[in-house]
C-alpha positions in Angstrom: 108.7 116.5 120.5 110.3 118.1 117.4 113.8 117.9 118.7 116.0 115.5 116.7 113.2 114.6 114.2 114.4 116.5 111.2 117.1 115.2 108.9 118.6 118.4 107.5 119.1 117.4 103.9 120.2 119.8 101.2 117.5 119.2 98.5 114.9 116.9 100.0 112.2 118.8 101.8 110.3 117.8 105.0 112.4 114.7 105.8 111.8 113.6 109.3 111.4 110.7 111.8 107.7 110.3 112.9 108.4 107.8 115.6 108.9 108.5 119.3 105.4 109.4 120.3 103.8 108.0 123.4 101.2 105.2 122.9 99.5 103.0 125.5 102.1 101.0 127.4 105.0 102.4 125.4 106.4 104.6 122.7 106.9 104.4 119.0 110.4 103.4 118.1 112.8 106.1 116.7 114.8 105.3 113.5 112.0 103.1 112.1 109.5 105.5 110.6 110.4 108.3 108.2 108.5 110.7 106.0 109.5 113.3 103.4 108.8 115.1 100.1 110.0 113.8 96.8 113.7 113.0 96.1 114.1 114.2 92.5 116.5 116.9 93.5 118.4 114.9 96.1 122.1 115.7 96.2 124.8 113.0 96.6 125.1 113.9 100.2 121.3 113.6 100.7 121.4 110.1 99.1 124.2 109.1 101.4 122.2 110.1 104.5 119.0 108.4 103.3 121.0 105.3 102.2 122.4 105.0 105.7 118.9 104.7 107.3 118.6 101.0 106.5 115.3 101.3 104.7 113.5 98.1 104.0 110.5 99.8 102.4 109.9 103.1 100.5 106.3 104.0 99.9 105.7 106.5 97.0 102.2 107.9 97.2 102.5 109.7 93.8 101.0 108.6 90.6 102.7 107.7 87.3 102.7 111.3 85.9 104.2 112.7 89.1 106.9 110.1 89.2 107.7 110.7 85.5 107.9 114.4 86.1 109.9 114.2 89.3 111.7 110.8 89.2 113.2 109.7 92.5 117.0 109.3 92.7 118.1 105.9 93.9 119.7 105.6 97.3 123.2 104.1 97.3 123.0 100.4 98.2 119.2 100.4 98.5 118.0 96.8 98.2 114.5 97.2 99.8 111.0 97.3 98.3 109.4 100.3 96.7 105.7 100.3 97.0 103.6 102.4 94.5 100.5 102.4 92.5 100.9 101.8 88.8 98.4 104.5 87.7 97.3 107.8 89.0 96.7 108.5 92.7 95.9 112.2 92.3 97.1 113.5 88.8 98.5 116.5 90.5 100.0 117.0 93.9 96.9 117.8 96.1 98.0 121.3 96.9 98.4 122.0 93.2 95.0 120.5 92.5 93.4 122.6 95.2 95.0 125.8 93.8 92.6 126.0 90.8 90.6 129.2 91.2 92.2 130.2 94.5 93.1 133.9 94.9 92.9 134.6 98.6 93.9 132.9 101.8 90.2 132.2 102.6 89.8 130.6 99.2 92.8 128.4 99.9 91.5 127.2 103.3 88.2 126.3 101.8 89.8 124.5 98.8 92.2 122.5 101.0 89.4 121.5 103.4 87.3 120.2 100.4 90.3 118.3 99.1 91.0 116.7 102.5 87.4 115.5 102.7 87.9 113.6 99.4 91.4 112.2 100.0 90.1 109.2 101.9 87.8 108.4 99.0 90.6 107.9 96.5 90.8 104.1 95.8 94.3 104.2 94.3 95.7 106.1 97.3 94.0 103.7 99.7 95.4 100.7 97.8 98.9 102.1 98.4 98.4 102.9 102.0 96.9 99.5 102.7 100.1 97.9 101.4 102.2 100.2 103.5 100.4 99.1 106.6 100.9 95.5 105.6 104.6 96.1 104.9 105.1 97.7 108.3 103.4 94.8 110.0 106.0 92.4 108.5 108.7 94.1 110.5 111.5 93.8 108.0 113.2 97.1 108.8 112.8 100.9 108.7 110.4 102.6 106.2 110.0 105.8 104.4 106.7 107.2 103.1 106.6 110.2 100.7 104.5 112.0 98.1 105.4 115.2 96.3 105.6 117.8 99.2 105.3 115.2 101.9 102.4 117.0 103.6 98.9 116.0 102.4 98.8 112.4 101.2 101.8 111.6 103.4 100.3 113.6 106.3 97.0 111.7 106.1 98.7 108.3 105.8 101.0 109.1 108.8 98.1 110.4 110.9 96.1 107.2 110.2 99.0 105.0 111.2 99.5 107.1 114.3 95.9 106.7 115.2 96.0 102.9 114.6 98.9 102.6 117.0 97.2 104.7 119.7 99.1 108.0 119.4 97.1 110.7 121.2 95.3 113.1 118.8 97.3 116.1 120.1 100.5 114.3 119.1 99.1 113.3 115.7 98.3 116.9 115.0 101.7 118.1 116.3 103.5 115.8 113.9 101.2 116.8 111.0 101.8 120.5 111.7 105.6 120.1 111.8 105.6 120.5 108.0 105.3 124.2 108.6 108.7 124.4 110.3 110.6 121.5 108.8 113.8 122.4 107.0 114.0 125.2 104.4 110.3 126.0 104.4 110.7 129.3 102.6 112.4 127.5 99.6 109.7 125.0 99.4 107.0 127.7 99.4 108.8 129.7 96.8 109.1 126.6 94.5 105.4 126.0 95.0 104.4 129.6 94.3 106.2 129.5 90.9 104.4 126.3 89.8 101.0 127.4 91.1 101.1 130.8 89.5 102.3 129.5 86.3 99.4 127.1 86.1 96.6 129.1 87.6 97.4 132.8 87.8 98.2 135.3 90.5 97.2 133.9 93.9 98.1 136.0 96.8 101.2 135.3 98.9 98.9 134.4 101.8 97.0 131.9 99.6 100.2 130.3 98.5 101.3 129.8 102.1 98.0 128.2 103.0 98.2 125.9 100.0 101.9 125.0 100.5 101.6 124.6 104.3 99.3 122.5 106.5 96.6 123.7 108.9 94.8 121.9 111.7 91.5 122.5 110.0 92.7 120.5 106.9 93.3 117.3 108.8 90.2 117.8 111.0 88.2 118.0 107.8 89.4 114.6 106.8 88.6 113.2 110.2 85.1 114.5 110.1 84.6 113.0 106.6 85.7 109.6 107.9 83.4 109.8 110.9 80.5 110.8 108.6 81.1 108.1 106.1 82.1 105.2 108.4 81.0 106.2 111.9 84.6 106.5 113.3 88.2 106.6 112.2 88.7 103.1 113.6 85.8 101.8 111.4 87.4 103.4 108.4 90.7 101.8 109.2 89.1 98.4 109.5 86.9 98.6 106.4 89.2 100.4 104.0 92.7 99.5 105.2 92.3 96.1 106.8 93.4 97.3 110.2 91.8 94.7 112.4 92.9 93.7 115.9 95.4 91.2 114.5 97.1 93.8 112.2 97.3 96.3 115.1 99.1 93.8 117.2 101.6 93.0 114.5 102.2 96.8 114.0 102.7 97.3 117.7 105.0 94.3 117.9 107.4 95.9 115.4 106.9 99.6 116.0 106.3 100.0 119.7 108.9 99.7 122.5 107.7 99.2 126.0 108.1 101.9 128.6 110.7 101.1 131.3 109.2 99.8 134.5 
């Protein structure tokens, strides 16, 4: 399912289409749902490609400090809506937050699992994702969701949308794990290593990879936390993100294409 998803941009990491997955009675549309890392280093060519996607909405899951440190470059001709929280959603990118005190790969796995259990508790983050779901339900055009690395906050938000639309859990996990092979992964890891070691000290190479990548146990930790706190992922979606039957139907109307008969 990874074929044709990745947009091979020069300086924007992890930019890909997360549509196309099978759902009951159809398939998610392609060319309507995009995800990525930040765009502060986007080249002119990158901006041309992104600008040609016809984006109606861009959801930025970062907080104010992150946006000030890594300001997004505007896409040429973009006239859509940028959705963001005017405040802090994390302070640091989650992988950088989790890196505090991490020296080994085992440390990194434990830290990332702890972080993922807490991500769904962050009110500012949920405020933004709630508005993303509402924007998608309006059906005004293609959308892009991103954070800093496009893997943790973005990964969770995409997984929740996939679940709400009926994507099978195996496909949800497949899309989540594509971060580990999307684009120039080695460059992304190297950039993260410099920042993490400058801030926290000498973490091992294996720890850096575990922090800068994604693992199935990270997302599973978030899912377990939702089930423990709300009884099920569906109950969490309803209580915290307003995903009731009516919103699901509006999302399906705009994002699902029927299977040919």
